[in-house]
N, C-alpha and C positions, 0 to 999 in steps of 0.2 A: 504494500499499500504505500501510497505517496504522502508524505507528511504535509499536515496543514502548515502553509506560509506564516510565519512571523513577519511582523510590520517590516523588519529590515531585513528579510531573507533574500539571499543573493541568489538569483537562478540564471542559468546560461541556457541558450538553445544553440546547440552545435549544428550548423548546417541550415542556410536559411533560402531553401526552393519551396516547391509547392507545400510540402508538408510543414516545413518550418514557418511559413507565413500563416497558415491555417492555426498552427499550435500558438502562435503569439497574439493573434486575433481572440482565440479562446480563453488564454491565461488573463489576459487584461479584462474580460468580462466575467471571470470565475470568481465568486465570494471568496472561495476557499484560498486563492492567491492574491486576495486583496492587499496592497502595500508592498507585495515583494518588488526587489529591483530585477529588471529582466534585461540581459544581455546577449545581443547577438554575437555569435562567433562563426564567421565564414571566411574561407580563404580568399573569396573574391573581395572582401572587405578589408581583410587582414591578413598578410601574408604569416604573421604569427599568431594565428587564431588558435591555435593549440597551447600557446604559453600560459603556464601557470593556472591550470584548470583546478588546483587545489584551492583556489580563493574562493569558489562557489560553493554553495550549500547543496545545490540540487542542479544536474545537468540533464537537459533532454537531448538525446541523441536522434539526429535525423538518420534514416536509413542508408542515406548515400556516403555517409561517414562511417568507415569501417571499426567495428567495435574492438579489433585488435590492435589498434594504434598504440604504440607504446606509451605515448602521453596519457590515453586513456586508461591503461591498464595500469599505470603508475599511480593515477589519482584514485583509482577504485580501491588500490592497495592502501591509500592514505586516508580511505574513509568516505571518499565522495560517493553521494547516491546518485545513481545513474537510471534514469528513465527515458521514456519515448512516447511519442503521441499515440503509439499503438498500446502501450502498458496503459496510459491513462484513459483511452478508449474503454479497454476491457475492465478497468476499475469502476468506471461511471455508467456503463451500458445497462439499460434494463432489460433489452430485448434479447431475443435468441440471435446466437451468432453462428452463421454457416461460414466456416473458414476454408479458403481453396489454396492449396500449394502444389507444388510441382516444379519440375524444370522445363517441362513443356505444356501449354494449353490451359494454364490458369485463367488468363483473359477471355478466351473463347467459352470455356466451361462456366466461369463466373457469369459471364453475359446471358449465355443460355439459360441457366437456372433463374437469374433475375427476369427474363422476359416471359419464362412459362408462369412462375409465380405471380408476376403482374397480370398477365393473362387470365389467371385464376382468382383476380381481385384480392389478392393478398396483400398486407400492408407490408411491402418489401422496399428494402434500399439497396443500393449498389454502391460500396466504397472501398478503401484502400487503394492500391495501387492503380485501381480503374474506377470511373465513377467520381464521386466526390471525396474530398479527404475525410477521414472518418468521424472527426471531431466536428466538422461541419453540421453532420446530421443529428448529433446527440439530442438538440433541443426538439426534435421531432418525434423521438421513439418513445415506445410505451412497451409494456410488458408483453403485447400482442403483436410487436413488429418482428419483422424478420430482417437481418442485416447480413448480406453476402460480402464477406471481406476477401480480396485477393491478397495473399500474403506471401511477401518473398522471405528468402532465408535471412536478410538483414533485418527485417521486420520481427522475425521470429526468434533471433539468435538469443535474446537475454529475456523473452516471455515466460512468465511463470504462471500465466493461466492460458486455458485452451478453449476453443470455440465449443459450443454444445454439439454441433456436426461439423466433423472435420473430413475434409475430401483430399486424398493424396493421389496426384495423378503420377504419370511418369516421372521416374527420378533418374538422372545420371550426371555425370560429373559437369559442373559448371562453377563459375565465379572462383575459381581457384588462384585467382590473383588478388582476391581479398580474404578469402578463409585461409587457414594454415593449411589444409589438407582436405581430403575427401571424407575422412571420419567428421571433422569438425562442421563440415558443411551439412552432412546428415544429422549431425547432433541439432543444429540449429533448426532444420527442416522438421525434425522429430517432436519440438515443441509445440506443433498444431494439435497432438493428440495425447503427448506426454503426460499433461495434467488433467485429463479427462477423467470424470467419475464414472460409476457404473451406470448411472442414467444417460450418459451420452453414447454418441455412435460415430464411429470412422469408415468411411467407404474408402477401397483403395484398389487398385489394378493387381489381380493377384498373379498375372504374369509378368510384372517387374519386380524383380527381385527385392529391389532396394524400397520399393513402394511397400511390398510386404512386410519387410524388417521393419520398417518404420511404425506401420500400424499395430505391429506387436506390443509397442510401448503403451497403446491405450487400456485403460480400465473398462472402456465401455464396450458396446457391442460392437462386434467386427461384421463388416458386409464387402465381401470381396465381389470385385467386378470383372468379368471375362470380357475383353475386347481385343481381338487378334487383328482386326482391321486398323490401323493407324487413322486411316481416313475418318472414321466413326467414331473413335474412342470419346472425344469430347461430348458427342452427342448422347452416347450411350448412358454415360456417366450423369450428365445432366438430367435425362430422362429417369433414371435410376431413382436420383435424389429427389427429383420432383414428384415422383410417385410415392416416396416415403412421406413426403409433406401432404399427401392426399389431394393431389392435383389429377384431373381425369386424363385418361388415356387419350380422349379426343383433344383436350387441350395440349396436351404434350405434344401431340403428333401434329398439330396444326403450327405450334409455334416452331418445332424444328424443321417442318417443311418449307416455312417461309424465311428461314434465318439463311442468309447469305454471305455469312462470315464477318470479319472485323477487317479494319484497315490495317494495312503492314503485313498481313497475314496470308501469303498467296493470294492477292488481291490482283484479279484482272484490271489492267489499267488502260490499255489500248490494243486495238487488233487492226493491224495494217494488212491490206491486201495488195499483192504485188503482180502486176500484169508481166508476164512473161514471154519469150520466144525462145525456141530450141532448134537444134539442129534436126531433131528427130521430128518435130513439128513445125510444120509450115504456118499454121496459125498461132494466135496469142491465145495462151492459157491464162484464166482468171481465179484459179483456185487455190493459189499460193497465198498462205496467211502467216504473218509474224505476229504473235502475241506476247505481249510485255506483263510479268507479274511482279507485283512488289511484295517480297517477303521480308522486308527489313527487320521486322521482329525476330527474325532467327538470329539469335546471337550466341550459338554454339555448333559446334560440329554435327551433333544428332539432330537437330531441327533442320539444318541445311542438308542433311542426308535423307530426311523424310521428305523434304521438298523434291528433292532429285528423284526419288523412287516415286512420288506421286505422278510423275510425268512419263515413267517408264511405260512401253508399249503395253495396251490392254488394261492399264490400271485406271484410266479415267472412262468415265462412261461415255458410250457413243463417241469415242475419239478414234482418229486413224491410227493404224498401227504405224504408220511410216511417219511419225512425227519424232522431230530432232529437238535437242535441248542444248542452249547455249546458258552457262552458269555464270554469273558475275558473284564473286564472294572476297571477303578479305575486311580487316578493319583492327581494331586494338586487340590485341592480345590477351587472353584469361588464362594463360598458363594450361591450355587444353590441348588435348592430342587429336589430330586431324584424321587418324586412320578411318573412323566409321564414316566420314566423308568420302574418303578413298575407295571403301569398300562398296558403299552407294553407287559412287560413278561407275566403277566396274560392273556391279550387279545391273544396273539400268540397262546398259548396252546402247544407249542413244545419246549420251552426251558428246556432242561432236566438238566443242571448245569449252575451257575453263578460263575466265579470265579474272585475273586477280589484282586488286588494289589495297591500299592500306598499309599499315605500319607491319602487318603479319605476314604479307603477301611471299615474302621468300620462305618461311617457316610452313606456310600452306603448300607451297610449291616442291618443297624437298618431300614432304609426305606423300602427296599426290604421284610424285615420280619413283616412288618405291614400290617394287614388284613387276611382274612381267608386262602387263599391260598399262601401258602410261598414256595417260589422256594428253591430248593436244591443249597446251597451256600458253597463254600469253600475259604479259604484264602491263598493267597501265598506271599512271600518274595519279589519277585521281577517278571521281566517280563520272565525269563528263566523258573522259577518255574513253572509259570501260564500255558507257553505252554506244559511243559512237562506233567502236571497234567491233561492237556486238551487231550492231544493225548492218555494219557493212560486210561483217563475216556471215551475217544472215541473207543478205542479198546474194552475195555468190553462192551460198547453197542453195539458194532458189533456182538456181539455173539447172539443177538436176532434177529432170522430170518426175522421178519417183518422191520427190520431197513435195508433201502438201502441206505440212504445218511445221512451223519452228517456234519453239518456245524460248523467249529470253527472260531467264528468272533471276533477279537481285535476292539471292538469299545468302546473306554476309557470312554466316557461321562465326561471327565475331562481333565484339562489341563496337559502338559507333565513335567512341570519344576522342578518337585519334584525329577526325575530321569534322565532326558534327555534334551537335548539343546533345542528340540522344538518339535512339533508333527513329522516332517519328520523324524527326529532323532529315534523317538521312533517306526515309520514305519519301517525304516530301520533296525534297532534291531530286530524287529519282524520278518522281512523276512529273515536275517541271520539266526536266531534260527531255524525257520521252514524248510529251506533249508538244515540245517544239520541233520535233524530227519532221522533216519535210518529206512526204513519201516519193 
């Protein structure tokens, strides 16, 4: 529990992005913190923002600030109390919380559950990493409300309470640039269910060993979900959770049928038709298409691998088997292994070109070139160059009469902070570049 503020209590907010701004607004209005002195600590405001943390009585850490920073750990040893907006929300929330975590699929699953519950006339709210900051919705909540929280490892890392309903999606290595190792990453994620009571429930994918391992730490009811098809996992999980919350089958099916995905998650952004002539055909053929997909939310090798396999022959409904893929990948490294992406490219059999840009492009290139089947790889200096190169290559491939469809996919498989504000900014820049392409 967070102590009641004394009149002269010295509070710090560490990190002043979206969540930090929401927290400041909340603290200024909350009677519990009346009279406290609040200081903003952010590297954009002061490069020495981590200096002398021990001068504060209470520090709220934003999820973008690693818990393992030496300055933070030293301050904790000295007796500094550490909290967060997420901790504060759990302490004050009167509603039932549905927490969603996983390395992949959190946003889509959270949104789907929200839409189904909303359609079923539930008093439901979407918050956390997606939707509104959690503290913003507190005044609107009652005991009858349902809150869906998308929770990252950074929000869960020092959490001592778990949601009433915990949802554990696919888990695999990620954020190893911020976590000490995979063990710590798993320990952080496990807090979504580790503090549950016997009255609570945890849903998890039983075919994912790490998801299953995490769920074992819950004292609540365990509900394993089997979903072998990567393309439908999020929908199956959302449907199962909604049914558990007494939503009708008709409502669930209707919402899922009308759900067309989310921004920056294999989002189709342009379809260009290319007229062509060939030596084999005297006339003009108009059935050649180049499709651009924004999958900028892919920030690790596994999600990029899923994107590649999504466009393998016979995987897409009603799609031609003679489609080809051009992959654009690369970004800021998170100390991850790109072998899963290499295996996916080999397995797909239709990736004609991989264009790499960003801080870790050489690392990815070396991994993809390991083995007997080396893909065609080209390097680009930035996203604009990568897109231009991809489209030029697609036009050359269009001269082959057997090729009917070429998919150009931005599925970075890496963080965006080397060149962009975040993955959404990277996706928006990709869209702008693609939309300016002259046919």
